C-alpha positions as CSV (number, residue, x, y, z in Angstrom):
1,M,9.9,3.4,-38.6
2,S,7.1,6.0,-38.2
3,D,7.5,5.5,-34.4
4,L,11.2,6.4,-34.7
5,L,10.4,9.5,-36.6
6,A,7.6,10.5,-34.2
7,T,9.9,9.9,-31.2
8,G,12.7,12.0,-32.7
9,A,10.2,14.8,-33.7
10,S,8.7,14.9,-30.2
11,G,12.2,15.2,-28.7
12,V,13.1,18.1,-31.0
13,R,9.9,20.0,-30.1
14,A,10.3,19.3,-26.3
15,Y,13.9,20.2,-26.1
16,Q,13.4,23.3,-28.2
17,T,10.9,24.5,-25.6
18,A,13.4,23.6,-22.9
19,L,16.1,25.6,-24.6
20,T,13.7,28.5,-25.0
21,T,12.9,28.4,-21.2
22,I,16.6,28.3,-20.3
23,S,17.3,31.2,-22.6
24,E,14.5,33.2,-20.9
25,N,16.1,32.5,-17.5
26,I,19.5,33.7,-18.6
27,A,18.1,36.8,-20.3
28,N,16.2,37.7,-17.1
29,A,18.9,36.8,-14.6
30,G,19.1,40.4,-13.5
31,T,15.3,41.2,-13.7
32,A,13.8,42.1,-10.3
33,G,11.0,39.8,-9.3
34,Y,11.7,37.2,-12.0
35,S,11.4,33.5,-10.8
36,R,13.4,30.8,-12.5
37,R,11.4,28.5,-14.7
38,A,11.9,25.0,-15.9
39,T,10.3,22.9,-18.6
40,A,8.6,19.8,-17.2
41,L,8.9,16.9,-19.7
42,K,6.6,13.9,-19.7
43,E,7.0,10.6,-21.5
44,V,4.4,9.7,-24.1
45,V,3.3,6.1,-23.4
46,A,1.2,4.0,-25.7
47,P,-2.2,2.9,-24.4
48,G,-1.6,0.1,-22.0
49,G,2.1,0.8,-22.1
50,V,2.4,-1.1,-25.5
51,S,3.4,0.4,-28.8
52,A,0.7,0.6,-31.3
53,S,2.8,-1.2,-33.9
54,T,4.5,-3.8,-31.8
55,S,3.8,-5.9,-28.8
56,V,6.9,-4.5,-27.0
57,G,6.2,-2.1,-24.1
58,T,7.9,1.1,-25.3
59,G,7.3,4.8,-25.1
60,M,6.3,7.0,-28.0
61,G,8.5,10.1,-27.3
62,V,8.3,13.0,-25.0
63,V,6.0,16.1,-24.6
64,V,6.2,19.3,-22.6
65,N,4.0,18.9,-19.5
66,G,4.1,22.6,-18.6
67,I,6.4,25.4,-17.4
68,V,7.3,25.0,-13.8
69,R,7.9,28.2,-11.8
70,S,10.5,27.9,-9.0
71,A,9.0,29.5,-6.0
72,D,8.5,28.9,-2.3
73,T,5.4,30.4,-0.8
74,F,6.7,30.1,2.8
75,R,10.0,31.9,2.0
76,A,8.1,34.6,0.0
77,A,5.9,35.1,3.1
78,D,9.0,35.5,5.2
79,V,10.2,38.2,2.9
80,R,6.9,40.0,3.1
81,S,6.8,39.8,6.9
82,S,10.4,41.0,7.3
83,S,9.8,43.8,4.8
84,A,6.8,45.0,6.7
85,D,8.8,45.0,10.0
86,L,11.7,46.8,8.4
87,A,9.5,49.4,6.6
88,R,7.8,50.2,9.9
89,S,11.1,50.8,11.6
90,E,12.6,52.8,8.7
91,T,9.5,55.0,8.5
92,G,9.6,55.5,12.3
93,V,13.3,56.5,12.0
94,A,12.5,59.0,9.3
95,W,9.8,60.8,11.4
96,L,11.8,60.7,14.7
97,D,14.6,62.3,12.7
98,R,12.3,65.0,11.4
99,I,11.0,65.6,15.0
100,Q,14.6,65.9,16.2
101,T,15.4,68.4,13.6
102,A,12.3,70.4,14.5
103,L,13.2,70.4,18.2
104,T,16.8,71.4,17.8
105,G,16.8,73.5,14.7
106,N,15.8,76.8,16.5
107,Q,18.1,76.3,19.5
108,L,15.2,76.8,22.0
109,G,17.2,75.5,25.0
110,D,20.0,78.0,24.3
111,R,17.5,80.9,23.9
112,L,15.9,80.0,27.3
113,T,19.4,80.1,28.9
114,G,20.2,83.4,27.2
115,F,16.9,84.9,28.5
116,F,17.5,84.0,32.1
117,N,21.1,85.0,32.0
118,A,20.2,88.4,30.5
119,A,17.8,88.9,33.5
120,Q,20.7,88.4,35.9
121,A,22.7,91.0,34.0
122,I,20.1,93.6,35.1
123,A,20.7,92.9,38.7
124,A,24.1,94.6,38.6
125,D,22.5,97.9,37.7
126,P,18.7,97.7,37.7
127,T,18.4,101.3,36.3
128,A,20.7,100.9,33.3
129,S,18.9,100.8,30.0
130,T,21.4,98.6,28.1
131,P,20.9,95.4,30.1
132,R,17.2,96.0,30.1
133,A,17.1,96.3,26.3
134,A,19.3,93.2,26.0
135,F,16.8,91.4,28.2
136,L,13.9,92.3,26.0
137,E,16.0,91.2,22.9
138,A,16.6,87.9,24.6
139,G,12.8,87.7,25.2
140,T,12.2,88.2,21.5
141,S,14.7,85.5,20.7
142,V,13.1,83.0,23.1
143,A,9.6,83.8,21.8
144,N,10.7,83.4,18.2
145,A,12.4,80.1,19.1
146,F,9.2,78.7,20.7
147,S,7.1,79.9,17.7
148,A,9.5,78.5,15.1
149,T,9.8,75.2,16.9
150,G,6.0,74.9,17.1
151,K,5.7,75.7,13.4
152,A,8.4,73.2,12.6
153,L,6.5,70.4,14.3
154,D,3.3,71.6,12.5
155,Q,5.1,71.2,9.2
156,V,6.2,67.7,10.2
157,S,2.6,66.9,10.8
158,A,1.6,68.3,7.5
159,D,4.3,66.4,5.7
160,L,3.2,63.2,7.5
161,D,-0.3,63.8,6.2
162,G,1.0,64.0,2.7
163,T,3.1,60.9,3.0
164,A,0.2,59.0,4.5
165,E,-2.1,60.1,1.7
166,N,0.4,59.0,-0.9
167,A,0.9,55.6,0.9
168,V,-2.8,54.7,0.9
169,T,-3.2,55.9,-2.7
170,T,-0.4,53.6,-3.7
171,L,-1.8,50.8,-1.6
172,S,-5.2,51.1,-3.3
173,G,-3.6,51.2,-6.7
174,L,-1.6,48.0,-5.9
175,G,-4.9,46.4,-4.8
176,T,-6.5,47.2,-8.1
177,A,-3.4,45.9,-10.0
178,L,-3.5,42.7,-8.1
179,A,-7.2,42.2,-8.9
180,K,-6.3,42.5,-12.6
181,V,-3.5,40.0,-12.2
182,N,-5.9,37.6,-10.5
183,D,-8.3,38.0,-13.4
184,G,-5.5,37.2,-15.8
185,L,-4.5,34.1,-13.8
186,G,-8.1,32.9,-13.9
187,R,-8.0,33.2,-17.7
188,T,-4.6,31.7,-18.4
189,A,-3.7,28.1,-18.8
190,A,-1.9,26.6,-15.8
191,G,1.7,25.7,-16.5
192,S,2.2,28.2,-19.2
193,N,4.8,31.0,-19.6
194,A,2.0,33.5,-19.3
195,A,0.8,32.0,-16.0
196,A,4.4,32.1,-14.7
197,A,4.8,35.8,-15.7
198,L,1.5,36.7,-14.0
199,A,2.6,34.9,-10.9
200,D,5.8,36.9,-10.9
201,Q,3.7,40.1,-11.1
202,R,1.5,38.9,-8.3
203,D,4.4,38.3,-6.0
204,Q,6.0,41.7,-6.8
205,I,2.8,43.5,-6.0
206,L,2.4,41.6,-2.7
207,E,6.0,42.5,-1.8
208,Q,5.3,46.2,-2.6
209,M,2.2,46.0,-0.5
210,S,4.1,44.6,2.5
211,A,6.4,47.6,2.5
212,I,3.3,49.8,3.1
213,T,1.4,47.5,5.6
214,D,1.6,44.0,6.8
215,V,-0.4,41.6,4.6
216,S,-1.8,38.1,5.0
217,V,-2.1,36.2,1.7
218,S,-3.9,33.1,0.6
219,T,-4.0,31.7,-3.0
220,D,-6.4,29.4,-4.8
221,A,-5.6,26.6,-7.3
222,A,-5.2,29.1,-10.1
223,G,-2.7,31.2,-8.1
224,R,-5.2,34.1,-7.5
225,A,-4.3,35.9,-4.3
226,S,-6.7,37.1,-1.6
227,V,-5.2,39.7,0.7
228,R,-6.0,40.8,4.2
229,L,-4.3,43.8,5.8
230,G,-3.1,44.2,9.3
231,T,-3.4,40.6,10.6
232,A,-4.6,37.2,9.4
233,T,-8.1,38.2,10.5
234,G,-7.8,41.8,9.3
235,P,-10.1,43.4,6.7
236,V,-9.9,42.1,3.1
237,L,-8.4,44.4,0.5
238,V,-8.4,42.0,-2.5
239,A,-10.5,38.9,-3.1
240,G,-10.4,37.5,-6.6
241,N,-11.1,40.2,-9.2
242,D,-12.5,42.6,-6.5
243,A,-10.3,45.2,-4.8
244,G,-11.1,47.8,-2.2
245,A,-9.7,51.3,-1.4
246,V,-7.7,52.5,1.6
247,T,-8.2,55.9,3.2
248,Y,-6.4,58.0,5.8
249,V,-7.7,60.5,8.4
250,R,-6.0,62.5,11.1
251,S,-8.1,63.9,14.0
252,D,-7.8,67.4,15.4
253,E,-5.9,65.8,18.3
254,G,-3.4,64.3,15.9
255,A,-4.4,60.7,16.1
256,V,-4.3,58.9,12.7
257,S,-6.6,56.2,11.4
258,F,-7.0,54.1,8.3
259,A,-10.0,52.3,6.8
260,I,-10.7,49.9,3.9
261,H,-13.8,50.6,1.8
262,R,-15.0,47.6,-0.2
263,D,-18.4,46.3,-1.3
264,G,-20.1,49.3,0.1
265,T,-18.8,48.8,3.6
266,S,-16.0,50.4,5.6
267,V,-13.7,48.6,8.0
268,A,-11.0,50.1,10.2
269,L,-7.5,49.1,9.4
270,V,-5.0,48.8,12.3
271,P,-1.6,48.2,10.7
272,S,1.1,46.5,12.8
273,G,3.8,46.7,10.1
274,G,4.9,48.6,7.0
275,A,5.0,52.3,6.4
276,L,1.5,52.8,7.7
277,A,2.4,51.5,11.1
278,G,5.5,53.7,11.0
279,I,3.3,56.7,10.2
280,T,1.1,55.9,13.1
281,D,4.1,55.7,15.4
282,G,5.4,59.0,14.0
283,A,2.1,60.7,14.5
284,Q,2.0,59.6,18.1
285,R,5.5,61.0,18.6
286,I,4.6,64.3,17.0
287,V,1.5,64.6,19.3
288,A,3.6,63.9,22.4
289,A,6.3,66.3,21.4
290,R,3.8,69.0,20.6
291,A,2.1,68.5,23.9
292,Q,5.3,68.7,25.9
293,L,6.4,71.8,24.0
294,N,3.0,73.5,24.6
295,T,3.3,72.7,28.3
296,I,6.8,74.3,28.5
297,A,5.7,77.3,26.5
298,T,2.6,77.9,28.6
299,A,4.4,77.5,31.9
300,F,7.2,79.8,30.7
301,G,5.0,82.6,29.3
302,D,2.5,82.5,32.3
303,G,5.4,82.2,34.8
304,V,7.3,85.2,33.4
305,N,4.1,87.3,33.2
306,A,3.3,86.4,36.8
307,V,6.7,87.5,38.0
308,Q,6.4,90.7,36.1
309,A,3.0,91.4,37.7
310,Q,4.3,91.0,41.2
311,G,7.2,93.5,40.6
312,R,7.6,97.2,39.9
313,D,9.1,98.8,36.8
314,L,11.3,102.0,36.7
315,D,8.2,104.1,37.0
316,G,7.0,102.3,40.1
317,N,4.1,100.7,38.2
318,P,3.2,97.0,38.4
319,G,5.0,95.1,35.6
320,A,3.0,94.5,32.4
321,A,2.9,91.1,30.7
322,M,6.0,90.4,28.9
323,F,4.7,87.7,26.6
324,A,1.4,87.1,24.7
325,A,0.3,83.8,23.3
326,G,-1.4,83.4,19.9
327,D,-3.6,80.6,18.5
328,T,-1.3,77.9,20.0
329,P,0.8,78.1,23.2
330,T,4.0,78.2,21.3
331,D,2.9,81.3,19.2
332,L,4.6,83.6,21.7
333,T,5.4,87.2,21.0
334,L,7.1,89.8,23.1
335,A,4.3,92.1,24.4
336,L,6.6,94.4,26.4
337,T,8.6,96.7,24.2
338,D,9.8,99.5,26.6
339,P,12.9,98.5,28.6
340,R,11.7,100.7,31.5
341,G,8.7,98.3,31.8
342,V,10.9,95.4,33.1
343,A,9.8,94.9,36.7
344,A,13.1,94.3,38.4
345,A,12.2,95.8,41.8
346,S,10.0,94.4,44.5
347,V,6.9,96.1,45.7
348,G,7.7,99.1,47.9
349,A,11.4,99.1,47.1
350,G,13.3,101.7,45.2
351,T,14.1,101.8,41.5
352,R,17.6,100.4,42.2
353,D,16.1,97.3,43.8
354,N,16.5,94.0,42.0
355,G,14.4,91.8,44.4
356,N,11.9,90.8,41.8
357,L,14.7,89.4,39.6
358,K,15.3,86.8,42.4
359,A,11.7,85.6,41.8
360,L,12.6,85.2,38.1
361,G,15.5,83.1,39.2
362,A,13.3,81.0,41.4
363,L,10.9,80.5,38.5
364,R,13.8,79.3,36.4
365,T,14.6,76.7,38.9
366,A,11.1,75.6,39.7
367,G,9.9,75.7,36.1
368,A,12.9,73.7,34.9
369,F,12.3,75.1,31.4
370,E,15.8,74.4,30.1
371,G,15.9,71.0,31.7
372,N,12.5,70.0,30.3
373,T,13.5,71.2,26.9
374,T,16.7,69.3,27.0
375,G,14.8,66.2,28.3
376,L,12.3,66.5,25.4
377,I,15.1,66.5,22.9
378,S,17.1,63.8,24.7
379,D,14.1,61.5,24.9
380,N,13.4,61.8,21.2
381,A,17.1,61.3,20.4
382,A,17.1,58.1,22.5
383,A,14.0,56.8,20.8
384,L,15.6,57.6,17.4
385,A,18.9,55.8,18.3
386,S,16.9,52.7,19.6
387,R,14.8,52.6,16.4
388,Q,17.8,52.9,14.2
389,Q,19.4,49.9,16.0
390,I,16.2,47.9,15.5
391,A,16.1,48.9,11.8
392,E,19.7,47.7,11.3
393,A,18.8,44.3,12.8
394,Q,15.6,44.0,10.8
395,S,17.5,44.9,7.7
396,A,19.8,42.0,8.2
397,I,16.8,39.7,8.9
398,R,15.2,40.8,5.6
399,D,18.4,40.3,3.7
400,G,18.5,36.8,5.0
401,A,14.9,36.2,4.0
402,V,15.5,37.5,0.5
403,A,18.7,35.4,0.1
404,A,16.7,32.3,1.2
405,R,13.9,33.0,-1.3
406,D,16.3,33.8,-4.1
407,S,18.2,30.5,-3.5
408,V,15.0,28.8,-4.7
409,S,13.6,31.3,-7.2
410,G,16.7,33.1,-8.4
411,V,18.5,32.3,-11.6
412,N,21.9,30.6,-11.2
413,L,23.8,31.2,-14.4
414,D,26.2,28.3,-13.8
415,S,23.3,25.9,-13.5
416,E,21.6,27.4,-16.5
417,A,24.7,27.0,-18.6
418,V,24.9,23.3,-17.7
419,N,21.2,22.8,-18.5
420,L,21.7,24.7,-21.8
421,M,24.4,22.3,-22.9
422,R,22.5,19.3,-21.7
423,F,19.3,20.2,-23.6
424,Q,21.3,21.3,-26.6
425,Q,22.9,17.9,-26.8
426,A,19.5,16.2,-26.3
427,Y,18.1,18.4,-29.1
428,S,21.0,17.4,-31.4
429,A,20.5,13.8,-30.5
430,S,16.8,14.0,-31.3
431,S,17.6,15.6,-34.6
432,R,20.0,12.8,-35.3
433,V,17.3,10.3,-34.6
434,I,15.1,11.9,-37.2
435,Q,18.0,11.9,-39.7
436,V,18.7,8.2,-39.0
437,A,15.0,7.3,-39.4
438,R,14.9,9.1,-42.8
439,E,18.1,7.5,-44.0
440,T,16.8,4.0,-42.9
441,L,13.5,4.6,-44.6
442,Q,15.3,5.7,-47.8
443,S,17.5,2.6,-47.7
444,I,14.3,0.4,-47.5
445,L,12.7,2.3,-50.4
446,D,15.9,1.9,-52.4
447,I,15.9,-1.9,-51.9
448,R,12.3,-2.1,-53.2
């Protein structure tokens, strides 16, 4: 009779735990990062498989063998990998879009066209002051467009620095948080709700890391994660309870680099995925765009000044420089302010001559300033469109990876409802076993 009571009591305790676990699943069905849990039950068998009070081989009830967390390490790794690829492309798209805005926002190509067209207007009447003034005004516009475009690219670079600093700070903070979770996993009993909750936190942190850079993860028997960044042989950021810090540097030439500082040593980090890789791509694009813009600005300013020098102004003097460059080639300003100083005439010709304007037209063709500017913008636009297409494909891949992971770890409310009724019935049946045992015992006592 005592065996019957013990068996019923063990069932009540076990199924109460199972019901609590199912309730936890249902309550957290919409919680991000939550993995479904199940109560593992184990039969209590008498030593040797024989009951202590009889010679019949029977069990002695049921006990909870632990809380099982539903998770698939391979599918979780697929989510991290696809997240890193997508984050790189999305970050690259963001910076390509910023570059495109910088290149097109000041209408540099239109200003160049307006400048050369204004020069042709002087040819109709080289001595007239109005077209000469309009030409200088067009020169001011093109100089301002070069300067504003260069400053816009510089602002993109500055913003990229800020984004990169925030990213490495966040990554370092995630490493520290993961080390604390590792410490908790080492102190928590396996198969407990606390261990499952810590494992959920661990996986959430790892997924957040993968959005910043590609990660390679290994776990020990306690579930503690060791993390390498970049590749499977990349530098270690987190090992056990120890975490390093990530830093960012951009050289004067615009090249970016990352490093991990841990245990008194510094190791270069070369990300191939995540936002850091996208930042690296963006920095390279900014450097390339800046270099091309500088080349166009230098060729334009020097070329126009050279044409001016070989001609004669309305006073018969050699033409003065029209443009002056500042700290950078794009920092152009209009140095010529007197319309009479426009050198439209060739050497030895009269004031009504427009021969030197033909040299300016030849410079326009040979220098291909408008075409090079259009090409710079078009190349960046093509790269942006291509990267957007890649990002769309990678987004679909990541969605598939997340769906595959969630099919294992996600909470299915229909299944949980079925389990809830099943364990509720088992709990009621165990309670009934206890009641029957008590009634039987009472009947025996009443007979005596």
